[in-house]
N, C-alpha and C positions, 0 to 999 in steps of 0.2 A: 813422912819425908821421902822414903823410898818410892812409894806409890806416886807421889807428886813428880819425882825425878823421872820415873819411867813414863809417866803420862806426858811430861814436857818433851822428852826425846821423841816419843811417838808422834805427838802433835807437830813438832817442828819438821820431822821427816815427811809427814803427810802433807803439810803445807808447802814444803819445798817442792815436792812432787807435783802438786797441783799448780803452783806458781810456774814451774818450768813447762808443764803441758799447755796451760792456757796462754803463756807467753809465746810458745812455739806456734800455736795455732793462730795467734794474732798476726804472726809474720807471714803465714801462708793461709789465706782464707779457704783454699781448696781442702785443707786438712782440718777444717773447723768441725769440732764435735760439741754437742751440748754436754752439760755436766752429767746428765743421766747416761749419755752414750759413753762417756769416759768411764763411769762407774761400771757399766755393763761390760765394756771391753776389758777392764781390769778384773772383773769377776771371772770372765771367760779365761783370761790368762792365769789367774790364781787357781782356778779349778782344774786347769790342765787342758782338758779336751771334753767339756761337758756336752751332753745332748741338750737339745732345746728344752726338754722337760726338766732336766737337772738345773739348767740355768733359771728357768721360770720359778722353780721351787726355791732355789737359793735366793733370788732377788724378790721373792714373794709377790709375783704378779701372775696373771693368767698366761696360758701358753700363747694365745694369739697376741697378747701385749708384748711378750718376750720376742715372738717371731717378728713383729713390727720393728722392734729395736734392732734385732739382728740383721734384718733386710737393710736398714739404714746404714749399719756398720759395714755390711758387705758392699753396698754401693760406693761407700767412701774408701773402700780398700783396707779397712782395719781388721776385718774378720772374714774367714772363709769357712765353707762347709766341706767336710770330707766324709765319704762313705766308707764304712767299715769293710775291710777285705773279707772278713769272716762272715758278716751278716750284712748284706747289701741294703737292708732296710734301716740299719742303724746309721744315723748321721751325727757326726761330732763337729763341734764348733772349735775353731782354732784362731788365734790371733795371727796376723800376718807380720812379715818383716817390717812393714810400715809402722805398725803399732809398736813393735819391739824397739825400733829406732826412737820413737817418742818416749817410750817407757825407760829406755836406757839412761835418760838424763838423771833419774833418781839413783840408779845403780852407780853412776859415776860419782855422785856425791857421797854415797856410802863408802866407796873406795877412798875418797879424800879423807873422810873421817877415820877410816882404818889406818891410813898412813900417818895421820896426826897422832893417833893413839900410840902407834908403834914408835914414833919419833919422841914422844914425851915420856913414855914409861919403859922400865926395863923389861926385857923379854919374859921373865918369870911372871910379872904382873899382867902383861898382855895375854899370856897363855892362860892364867887364872881367869881373867875377864872373859876370854873366848870360851873357856870351859864352862863358866857360869851361864853365858848366853846359850850355849848348846844345851845345857841341862834345863834351862828355862823353856827353850823351844821344844825339846824332846820329851821331857818328863813332867814339867809343871803345867804344860798346856794340854794335858791329856784329853780333856773333853773335846777341844777343837781338833786335836790330832785324830781322835776316834771318828769324829764327824767327817773330816776330810778323807781319812783312809777309806771309809765306807762309801762316800758319796762323790769323790773327785778323783780324777787322774792328774795328780799334780806333777809339775815339772820335776825332773830328777833332782834329788838333794834337798827338797823342801821338808820331807818327812823322813824320820829315821826308818831304816828297814826293819 
C-alpha cells in the first residue's frame, strides 16, 4: 500500500510536469523540444553543472551523441556551456533561465500541494510529514545520494551537507 501510494504521487507529479512542459511548448513553437531534449535538459539541471562526459555517462549514450543533443539545446536557448575559471579546459553545462521558466511550472504545483497540506492538517502533523520526507530524501535514498554526491554538482539544498 505505501509503495503504491509513493508511486502514485511520483507518477502524478512527473505527468503534471510533462503535461505543463509540452503544453507550454505547443503555445510557442520556437520553444519546441523533443521528449529526449526535455529529458536531457532536465538531467543537466538535476546534475547541477555536469561536463559533457558526465552527462553522456548519466544518460548512457556516447559522448558524440550527447554533444549533438547539447548543441540542439544550446541553439534553442535552453542550455549553455561555461568554462571553468580554475581549469579553462573544463566545460560545464548549465540550463538557462529559459529552461528554468519552463521547469518552474512543476515547482509551482508543488507549492500548491504544500499549501493544501498546511491548510488541511495541524502544524504538528505537517512537521512530522515534512520530517519524514527529509529523512526519506537524506537517509533512505543513500545509494542515489552517494552516486549524486560523487558524480554531480547539484543545486544547493538537494543533498544534505
